N, C-alpha and C positions, 0 to 999 in steps of 0.2 A: 504494500500500500504506500507507494511513493508520495501520494498526495496528503499523507498524514505527517504532521510535524512531531515525530516520535521524540526527538531530543527535547523539544519544549515540554512535551507531556512528562517526560522523565524529570526534567528540572522542576516543574510544578509539583510533581509527586514528592520530590525531595524536600521542597519548601514546606509542603503540607505536613510532612512527617517530622521535620527537624526544626523548622522555624515557624511553627503554627501560631505562636503568639504575635508574630509580625505580619500575618496574612490579613489582607483587607477583604472582609466578607463581600463587599460590593464588587471587587475585582473578580472574586470567585464566581459570584452570581453572573456577572457579565460574560465570563469565559463559558459557563455552562449554557448560556443563552445564545452566544455567538458561534461557538465551536463544537459543542457537543452533538448537535444534529448531524454535522458533516462527519464527525468521528463515528457516530453510530451507523450512518449509512455506509461508510467505508468498511466497518467491521461486518456488517451484514453482507456486503458484496463479497468480502473475503470468505466468510463462512459458507456462503452459497457456492463459491468456486471450489472450496474444499469438499463440499458434499458432492460436487460434480466430478471430483477427482483431479482437479487442476494441481500442478506442482506448486510448491511454495515460491 
């Protein structure tokens, strides 16, 4: 899924796990509203391709 910014997702995850006291809840809300739908669509496409037997 080259259209997914995996490095940014990883960085956000690290911030949420280790620097959670500094996380801006509004920023997280905006991320979920702006980027989560595309990530979900990409994950669904990938899952479908795996069900069809496409290589990784």
